C-alpha positions as CSV (number, residue, x, y, z in Angstrom):
1,M,86.5,119.5,50.5
2,S,87.4,117.2,47.0
3,R,85.6,115.3,44.9
4,F,88.6,112.9,44.4
5,K,90.0,110.5,46.3
6,K,93.6,109.3,46.8
7,L,95.2,106.3,46.9
8,S,99.2,105.9,47.2
9,H,100.0,106.9,43.3
10,T,96.7,108.0,41.8
11,L,94.1,110.3,42.1
12,W,90.9,108.9,41.3
13,H,87.0,109.9,41.0
14,C,85.1,106.5,39.5
15,Q,81.5,106.4,40.1
16,Y,79.5,103.4,38.4
17,H,75.8,103.3,37.9
18,I,75.2,99.4,38.1
19,V,71.9,97.6,38.3
20,W,70.9,93.6,38.2
21,T,67.9,91.0,38.6
22,P,67.2,88.6,40.1
23,K,66.6,84.9,37.8
24,Y,63.5,85.3,35.8
25,R,62.9,89.1,37.4
26,L,61.4,87.3,40.2
27,R,59.9,90.3,42.5
28,I,61.3,88.8,45.4
29,L,63.0,91.9,46.9
30,E,60.4,93.0,49.4
31,G,60.1,93.1,52.8
32,A,62.6,91.4,55.0
33,V,64.3,90.4,52.2
34,G,65.1,94.0,50.4
35,Q,66.0,94.8,53.7
36,E,69.0,92.1,54.2
37,V,70.1,92.7,50.5
38,S,70.2,95.9,51.3
39,S,72.1,96.3,54.2
40,C,74.5,93.5,53.1
41,I,75.5,95.8,50.0
42,R,76.3,98.2,52.6
43,A,78.6,96.1,54.7
44,F,80.3,94.0,51.8
45,S,81.1,97.8,50.1
46,E,82.3,99.1,53.7
47,Q,84.9,95.6,53.9
48,K,86.1,97.0,50.3
49,Q,86.3,100.5,50.7
50,C,83.3,101.3,48.3
51,E,81.7,104.3,48.7
52,I,77.7,103.4,48.1
53,I,76.4,107.1,46.7
54,E,72.6,105.8,46.2
55,L,71.4,102.0,46.9
56,N,67.7,101.5,45.3
57,V,66.4,98.0,46.3
58,Q,63.1,97.5,44.1
59,K,60.8,94.4,43.8
60,E,62.9,93.1,40.8
61,H,65.8,94.7,40.4
62,V,68.4,97.2,42.8
63,H,70.0,100.0,41.6
64,I,73.5,101.2,43.1
65,V,75.6,104.2,42.5
66,A,79.2,103.3,43.8
67,M,82.6,104.6,43.8
68,I,85.0,102.1,43.3
69,P,88.7,102.0,43.8
70,P,91.1,101.7,40.9
71,K,92.8,98.8,42.5
72,L,89.2,96.6,42.6
73,S,87.8,96.0,39.5
74,V,83.9,96.4,39.0
75,S,83.5,92.6,37.8
76,D,85.3,91.8,41.2
77,Y,83.3,93.8,43.3
78,M,80.0,92.7,41.9
79,R,81.1,89.2,42.4
80,L,81.6,89.8,45.9
81,I,78.5,91.7,46.2
82,K,75.9,89.6,44.2
83,G,77.6,86.4,45.9
84,R,77.6,87.0,49.2
85,T,74.5,88.4,49.1
86,A,72.8,85.5,47.4
87,I,74.6,83.1,49.9
88,R,73.2,85.1,53.2
89,V,69.7,85.6,51.8
90,I,69.4,82.0,51.2
91,N,70.0,81.4,54.6
92,L,67.8,84.1,55.6
93,S,64.8,81.8,53.9
């Protein structure tokens, strides 16, 4: 099995290490909120055919190592993940 993936006209291996924090670096990503963030990231990544290699949700920041296909920009991926996850976490409260 190759480490490369295929699209119609490309052979790719795009891995990104992404880190982000909540506003003011508040320690809110623990307990049920942290679990919801983790499950949202996995679900929304699967919808966009992105593979999560590693995911670590800590109290004040999130680490993701993801394989994002070249047809999807990293900024579009992050807008989707952060925006939808924030909406789900707000509704959780």
